[in-house]
C-alpha positions as CSV (number, residue, x, y, z in Angstrom):
1,M,24.3,-6.1,10.1
2,N,27.6,-4.2,10.7
3,P,27.0,-2.0,13.9
4,D,29.5,0.6,12.4
5,A,26.9,1.2,9.6
6,L,24.2,2.3,12.1
7,A,23.0,5.9,12.4
8,P,23.9,7.6,15.7
9,W,20.2,7.4,16.8
10,A,19.9,3.6,16.1
11,S,20.0,1.0,18.8
12,D,23.6,-0.3,18.8
13,P,23.9,-3.9,20.1
14,R,27.3,-3.0,21.6
15,R,25.6,-0.5,23.9
16,S,22.6,-2.6,24.9
17,R,21.3,-2.2,28.4
18,G,21.8,-5.9,28.7
19,R,19.8,-8.9,29.9
20,R,18.2,-9.5,33.3
21,I,20.6,-12.5,33.8
22,V,24.1,-11.8,32.5
23,E,25.3,-14.3,29.9
24,A,28.6,-14.6,28.1
25,A,28.7,-13.2,24.6
26,A,28.0,-15.6,21.7
27,P,30.1,-14.5,18.7
28,P,29.8,-14.1,15.8
29,R,26.3,-13.0,16.6
30,N,25.6,-9.7,18.3
31,E,23.1,-9.5,21.1
32,H,20.1,-8.5,19.0
33,Q,20.8,-11.3,16.5
34,R,20.9,-13.6,19.4
35,D,17.5,-12.4,20.5
36,R,16.1,-12.9,17.1
37,D,17.4,-16.5,17.0
38,R,15.9,-17.3,20.4
39,I,12.5,-16.0,19.3
40,V,12.6,-18.1,16.1
41,H,13.4,-21.2,18.0
42,S,10.8,-20.7,20.7
43,T,7.7,-22.9,21.0
44,A,5.4,-19.8,21.0
45,F,6.8,-18.7,17.6
46,R,6.1,-22.1,16.0
47,R,2.5,-22.0,17.3
48,L,1.8,-18.8,15.3
49,V,1.4,-20.9,12.1
50,Y,-1.9,-22.1,13.4
51,K,-3.2,-18.9,15.0
52,T,-5.8,-16.8,13.3
53,Q,-5.2,-13.4,11.7
54,V,-8.8,-12.6,10.4
55,F,-10.1,-15.9,9.0
56,L,-10.0,-18.8,11.4
57,N,-7.5,-21.6,10.7
58,H,-10.0,-24.1,9.5
59,E,-11.5,-21.7,6.9
60,G,-8.7,-22.1,4.3
61,D,-5.0,-22.9,3.8
62,L,-4.0,-19.7,2.1
63,F,-5.3,-17.0,4.5
64,R,-2.7,-15.2,6.6
65,T,-1.9,-16.6,10.0
66,R,0.0,-14.9,12.9
67,L,3.2,-16.4,11.5
68,T,2.9,-15.2,8.0
69,H,1.8,-11.8,9.2
70,S,4.9,-11.6,11.5
71,L,7.1,-12.6,8.6
72,E,5.6,-9.9,6.4
73,V,6.1,-7.3,9.2
74,A,9.7,-8.4,9.5
75,Q,10.3,-8.0,5.7
76,L,8.8,-4.6,5.6
77,G,10.5,-3.5,8.8
78,R,14.0,-4.6,7.6
79,S,13.5,-2.7,4.4
80,A,12.5,0.5,6.2
81,A,15.3,0.0,8.8
82,R,17.9,-0.3,6.1
83,A,16.8,2.9,4.5
84,L,17.0,4.8,7.8
85,Q,20.2,3.1,9.0
86,L,18.5,1.5,12.0
87,N,19.2,-1.8,13.6
88,E,17.7,-4.4,11.2
89,D,18.3,-7.3,13.6
90,L,16.4,-5.6,16.4
91,V,13.6,-4.7,14.0
92,E,13.4,-8.3,12.9
93,A,13.4,-9.6,16.4
94,L,10.5,-7.3,17.4
95,A,8.5,-8.1,14.3
96,L,8.8,-11.8,14.9
97,A,7.9,-11.5,18.6
98,H,5.2,-8.9,18.6
99,D,2.3,-11.5,18.4
100,L,3.7,-14.3,20.5
101,G,1.0,-13.6,23.2
102,H,-2.0,-13.7,20.9
103,T,-4.8,-16.0,21.8
104,P,-6.4,-18.5,19.4
105,F,-9.3,-17.0,17.3
106,G,-7.6,-13.5,16.9
107,H,-8.9,-10.5,18.7
108,A,-12.2,-12.3,19.6
109,G,-10.2,-14.8,21.6
110,Q,-8.4,-12.0,23.4
111,D,-11.6,-10.2,24.2
112,A,-13.1,-13.4,25.6
113,L,-10.1,-14.2,27.7
114,H,-10.0,-10.6,29.0
115,A,-13.6,-10.9,30.0
116,C,-12.9,-14.2,31.9
117,M,-9.9,-12.5,33.7
118,L,-11.6,-9.2,34.6
119,E,-11.6,-10.2,38.3
120,H,-8.1,-11.6,38.1
121,G,-6.0,-8.9,36.6
122,G,-7.3,-8.9,33.1
123,F,-5.6,-10.1,29.9
124,E,-3.9,-8.1,27.1
125,H,-2.1,-9.9,24.3
126,N,0.7,-7.4,24.1
127,L,1.6,-7.8,27.8
128,Q,1.2,-11.6,27.3
129,S,3.8,-11.4,24.5
130,L,6.3,-10.1,27.0
131,R,5.2,-12.6,29.6
132,V,5.9,-15.4,27.1
133,V,9.5,-14.3,26.5
134,D,10.1,-13.3,30.2
135,E,8.6,-16.3,32.0
136,L,6.6,-18.9,30.0
137,E,9.2,-20.2,27.5
138,A,11.0,-23.1,29.2
139,R,14.1,-23.9,27.2
140,Y,17.1,-23.0,29.4
141,A,18.4,-24.6,32.5
142,A,19.5,-21.3,34.1
143,F,16.4,-19.2,33.8
144,D,12.7,-19.0,32.8
145,G,11.8,-17.3,29.5
146,L,14.3,-16.3,26.8
147,N,16.3,-13.7,28.8
148,L,16.1,-11.2,26.0
149,C,17.9,-7.8,25.9
150,F,16.2,-4.7,27.4
151,E,15.7,-3.2,23.9
152,T,13.9,-6.3,22.6
153,R,11.7,-6.5,25.7
154,E,11.0,-2.7,25.5
155,G,9.8,-3.0,21.9
156,I,7.6,-6.0,22.6
157,L,5.7,-4.1,25.3
158,K,3.9,-1.7,23.0
159,H,1.0,-0.9,25.5
160,C,0.8,-1.1,29.2
161,S,-1.7,0.4,31.8
162,R,-0.4,2.5,34.6
163,R,-1.4,-0.2,37.1
164,N,0.5,-2.9,35.2
165,A,3.5,-0.7,34.8
166,E,3.6,0.0,38.5
167,R,3.3,-3.7,39.3
168,L,6.1,-4.7,36.9
169,L,8.4,-2.0,38.2
170,A,7.8,-3.1,41.8
171,A,9.0,-6.6,40.8
172,E,11.8,-5.4,38.6
173,P,13.3,-1.9,39.0
174,G,14.2,-0.5,35.6
175,H,11.6,-2.7,33.8
176,P,10.8,-1.6,30.2
177,A,7.3,-0.6,31.5
178,Q,8.9,2.4,33.2
179,R,8.4,4.5,30.0
180,F,4.6,4.3,30.5
181,L,5.0,6.2,33.7
182,T,7.6,8.7,32.5
183,G,5.9,9.4,29.1
184,T,9.1,8.6,27.2
185,Q,9.4,6.7,23.9
186,P,10.8,3.3,23.0
187,S,13.6,3.0,20.5
188,L,13.2,4.1,16.9
189,E,13.3,0.4,15.9
190,A,10.3,-0.3,18.2
191,Q,8.4,2.8,16.8
192,L,9.1,1.6,13.3
193,V,7.7,-1.9,13.9
194,N,4.6,-0.5,15.5
195,L,3.8,1.4,12.3
196,V,4.9,-1.4,9.9
197,D,2.7,-3.8,11.7
198,E,-0.3,-1.6,10.9
199,L,0.7,-1.2,7.3
200,A,1.2,-4.9,6.9
201,Y,-2.2,-5.9,8.2
202,I,-4.3,-3.3,6.4
203,T,-2.8,-4.3,3.1
204,H,-2.8,-8.1,3.5
205,D,-6.3,-8.1,4.9
206,I,-7.5,-6.7,1.6
207,D,-5.9,-9.7,-0.1
208,D,-7.5,-12.1,2.3
209,G,-10.8,-10.3,2.0
210,V,-10.9,-10.6,-1.8
211,R,-9.7,-14.3,-1.6
212,S,-12.6,-15.0,0.8
213,G,-15.1,-13.5,-1.6
214,L,-16.3,-11.1,1.2
215,V,-14.7,-8.0,-0.5
216,T,-14.8,-7.3,-4.2
217,M,-12.5,-5.2,-6.5
218,A,-15.5,-3.0,-7.2
219,Q,-15.9,-2.2,-3.5
220,L,-12.1,-1.5,-3.2
221,G,-12.6,1.0,-6.0
222,E,-14.5,3.2,-3.6
223,V,-11.3,3.6,-1.4
224,P,-9.2,6.4,-2.8
225,L,-5.9,4.9,-1.7
226,V,-6.6,1.6,-3.5
227,A,-8.4,3.2,-6.5
228,R,-5.4,5.4,-7.2
229,F,-3.0,2.6,-7.7
230,R,-5.6,0.3,-9.4
231,D,-6.2,3.0,-12.0
232,E,-2.4,3.4,-12.4
233,V,-2.0,-0.3,-13.0
234,L,-4.9,-0.4,-15.5
235,A,-3.4,2.5,-17.4
236,E,-0.2,0.6,-17.8
237,H,-1.7,-2.9,-18.3
238,P,-5.3,-2.5,-19.6
239,G,-5.5,-6.2,-20.3
240,L,-5.6,-7.0,-16.6
241,A,-9.2,-5.8,-16.3
242,S,-10.5,-8.9,-18.1
243,K,-7.8,-11.3,-17.1
244,P,-8.8,-14.1,-14.8
245,G,-7.1,-14.4,-11.4
246,R,-6.0,-11.7,-9.0
247,R,-3.0,-10.1,-10.9
248,L,-4.7,-6.8,-10.9
249,L,-5.2,-7.0,-7.1
250,F,-1.6,-8.1,-6.5
251,E,-0.1,-5.4,-8.7
252,T,-2.3,-2.8,-7.0
253,L,-1.4,-3.9,-3.5
254,R,2.3,-4.1,-4.3
255,R,2.2,-0.5,-5.3
256,V,0.1,0.5,-2.2
257,V,2.6,-1.2,0.1
258,S,5.6,0.5,-1.7
259,A,3.9,3.9,-1.4
260,L,3.1,3.5,2.3
261,L,6.6,2.3,3.1
262,G,8.2,5.1,1.1
263,D,6.0,7.7,2.9
264,L,7.0,6.1,6.3
265,V,10.7,6.3,5.5
266,D,10.6,9.9,4.1
267,T,8.4,11.2,6.9
268,T,10.5,9.5,9.6
269,A,13.7,10.8,8.1
270,G,12.2,14.3,8.1
271,A,11.3,14.0,11.8
272,I,14.8,12.8,12.6
273,R,16.3,15.8,10.8
274,E,13.9,18.1,12.7
275,H,14.7,16.8,16.2
276,C,18.4,15.7,15.6
277,P,18.6,13.0,18.3
278,R,22.3,12.6,19.1
279,D,21.9,8.9,20.1
280,A,19.3,6.2,20.9
281,E,18.7,7.7,24.4
282,A,17.8,11.1,22.9
283,V,15.2,9.3,20.8
284,R,13.5,8.1,24.0
285,A,13.2,11.7,25.2
286,A,11.9,13.1,21.8
287,P,8.4,12.9,20.4
288,T,7.4,9.9,18.4
289,L,9.7,10.1,15.3
290,A,8.5,7.1,13.2
291,R,5.6,8.6,11.4
292,L,3.4,8.7,8.3
293,S,2.6,12.0,6.7
294,E,-0.8,13.5,7.6
295,P,-2.3,12.9,4.2
296,V,-1.2,9.2,4.2
297,R,-2.4,8.8,7.8
298,A,-5.8,10.0,6.7
299,Q,-5.8,7.6,3.8
300,C,-4.9,4.7,6.0
301,A,-7.6,5.6,8.5
302,E,-10.1,5.6,5.6
303,L,-8.9,2.2,4.5
304,K,-9.2,0.8,8.0
305,Q,-12.8,2.1,8.2
306,F,-13.5,0.3,5.0
307,L,-12.1,-3.0,6.3
308,F,-14.1,-2.7,9.5
309,A,-17.3,-2.1,7.6
310,Q,-16.8,-4.6,4.8
311,L,-14.6,-7.4,6.3
312,Y,-14.1,-7.4,10.1
313,R,-17.8,-6.9,10.8
314,H,-19.0,-9.0,7.9
315,P,-21.7,-11.5,9.2
316,Q,-19.6,-14.5,8.2
317,V,-16.5,-13.2,10.1
318,V,-18.6,-12.2,13.1
319,Q,-20.2,-15.6,13.2
320,S,-16.9,-17.4,13.2
321,T,-15.3,-15.1,15.8
322,S,-18.4,-15.3,18.0
323,L,-18.0,-19.1,18.1
324,G,-14.3,-18.6,18.9
325,R,-15.3,-16.4,21.9
326,T,-17.5,-19.2,23.1
327,V,-14.7,-21.8,22.8
328,V,-12.3,-19.6,24.9
329,A,-14.9,-18.8,27.5
330,E,-16.0,-22.4,28.0
331,L,-12.3,-23.6,28.1
332,F,-11.6,-21.1,30.8
333,S,-14.6,-22.3,32.8
334,A,-13.6,-26.0,32.4
335,Y,-10.0,-25.6,33.3
336,S,-10.7,-23.3,36.3
337,E,-13.0,-26.0,37.7
338,Q,-10.8,-28.9,36.7
339,P,-7.2,-27.7,36.6
340,H,-6.0,-31.3,36.4
341,Q,-7.2,-31.3,32.8
342,M,-4.2,-29.1,32.0
343,P,-0.5,-30.2,32.0
344,E,1.1,-30.3,35.4
345,D,3.1,-27.1,35.1
346,F,-0.2,-25.2,34.7
347,A,-2.4,-27.4,36.9
348,F,-0.3,-26.8,40.0
349,A,0.5,-23.1,39.5
350,A,-0.1,-20.9,42.6
351,D,-2.3,-18.4,40.6
352,R,-4.8,-20.8,39.0
353,H,-6.7,-18.3,36.9
354,R,-3.5,-16.7,35.4
355,A,-2.2,-20.2,34.7
356,V,-5.5,-21.0,32.9
357,A,-5.1,-17.8,30.9
358,D,-1.5,-18.7,30.0
359,Y,-2.5,-22.1,28.9
360,I,-5.4,-21.0,26.7
361,A,-3.4,-18.0,25.2
362,G,-0.7,-20.4,24.1
363,M,-3.1,-22.6,22.1
364,T,-3.5,-22.7,18.4
365,D,-7.0,-22.5,16.9
366,R,-7.1,-26.2,16.1
367,F,-5.8,-27.4,19.5
368,A,-8.4,-25.1,21.2
369,L,-11.1,-26.7,19.2
370,R,-9.9,-30.2,20.0
371,E,-9.7,-29.4,23.7
372,H,-13.1,-27.9,23.6
373,H,-14.6,-31.0,22.0
374,R,-12.7,-33.2,24.5
375,L,-14.0,-31.3,27.5
376,T,-17.6,-30.5,26.4
377,G,-18.4,-33.2,23.8
378,R,-19.6,-30.5,21.4
379,R,-18.3,-29.3,18.0
380,L,-19.0,-25.7,17.3
381,F,-17.4,-25.6,13.9
382,D,-18.3,-27.7,10.9
């Protein structure tokens, strides 16, 4: 996008804090477009196509994966960024990179890997996403990682404990983790992606839940946010009630997403007017400006409670994710005892346990299952 069209409070690529290793410019791309391109061409990004969102990869071809989720976050994020005159290229880069550190088997895999790493520094997928782009990608002769701009790295690091922030700052003064010690905010683009990520998953998980047969339209009718738009659709298209297929669901969810995104844009614009940040640095010193209105926040919380009760904790989902935890834990044990079973760049790393965590976190669901079978001789999934 044209940097001259940005609002004063947006992240201007011409005023980026730069990269850890200085590189020559690459016109016609600006620095944040360049970051987006590096993310798209990374190995970790390609792996997202076979990483779980809710339903494990072997359970069906049409369920969301980390890749399709990231694309949906990017699409919603760019729409909101355009309306708010924010940096669409930075928003897209953050959306595409935010799940690069996710383990196989979704949050169950992350929990299992964290349990394995408790005595070795722990594991957190958000911090791992930054580790991927800072260290683990091996594509360039002059440096490890992707050497992304400060603003992109800042937005990728959504959460960070004080201990980890202090450790990262000791190794790199001025590290994006500093804001977790000073209590400041990330860019508005990063704040926007954080919220859009949430809106994307709570709406597309409804779609996947119905597709799986674990959630019904009747159950969804008990959720006021969904029921409101379902009733609106039926008032306009009464024939959809008896029509086969999921057109009623799709039309309902389309309106839910539009309403949530519209509320996000309107509420954020109001917060910007209230605090009047003069530039991107003033955004960092202000309260969180990317917001939903309180009524919509409450409706989203209600929808999330519904999804936890009816989908995420459904016995079928719990059974699959439990097996995923077992795969990750047994892989960690096997590689820790036999590091030569990993590729050389992991097998000979100085910090064996962190290398094992890096290797497992980078796996797709199906590769993890193949490795588990190779190392244990057992098949946990039919």
